[in-house]
C-alpha angles and dihedrals in degrees: 000000000000123000115250114253112266128189126222090244089062093058108025124107103246120220095010124198107276140181135203126240092254093059110117124239095250091048091051092048092051091048093050093048093043093050095038095236131136099202136036127198110227113224136184114195090343094306121118111245102160150332132240128196132206087248091056090052094047094047097045115127130195116265119254134048102252114111112251132201120236094267093049092046092051091047093049093046091051089056096049115109128214089243088066096054106026125109105252122222095009123203107267139173136215121247091249094055114117115252088233091057091046091049090050090051091049092050093045093052096035094236128139100213143020131206114238114225136185101205101320095327117107111234102163150329131249118205136184087253090062090053092047089051090053092050093050092047093048091047093050091049092049095050098039089067095048 
């Protein structure tokens, strides 16, 4: 039995938590932990300009090549902005994209979430968890009628 065709707009999280490029690394980390999210779309005046993941934040290093002591490293990391570490021009999908096409794109690029844009305006985010939830729901519906 084939799954019914779903669109990204049916599964996405609308109006996701976002940050701007000038947000500092510690602020982004606190926001991610406080909201329980692993990725944040980066917006400037409502337009998507990048994306940053919890992994990006955790693995950020201070700019420059000179060795720093612990104090200097901590100070430099606290000054880093998301604009300096984010992925620019992230892969995104439109709300009317099929979930299957979005999942294929995510697999192809080895990413776990995609911003959903209408033109350049961010309207949502679709994550692998959303797709897993759909699969489980469809499976439960299929077997509950058996």
